[in-house]
C-alpha angles and dihedrals in degrees: 000000000000116000121186098169138052110293133224119196121208131169147113124292109286096023093120103256096131090043091053092049092046091051093045093050091047095245092119135028120236118245089225143343122041138276125202135187114204087340096311119122109236093216100041097038108029097148094053090048092048091053090053101049142058131198126197107186121207095233094044095076116125096209115043092203093061116110119233091259092051091047090054092046089052092048089051094051092043087051092055094243115153124244086242096058111112113280123230113276113261115244139174087275092059091090087064095050093085 
């Protein structure tokens, strides 16, 4: 699978969504095959991949009353990303982020 845009994973319980994210974020090793982020193998080049990605987990928010957009803004600030860094692309899901 080649993904050039932001990704939204949907599926029933047990479909492998969490496993896929754990592999792509270098937290787990795949049982087989390969996974790449921007051409970098997540097993052979985990440090490079980790520098290229960011993950803001739903249950990792510090303040439970923050909206999705506010949570992402907080993670951006805590990660030291500038306000001029490219913002996430808008999608049909963006209306639900608040």
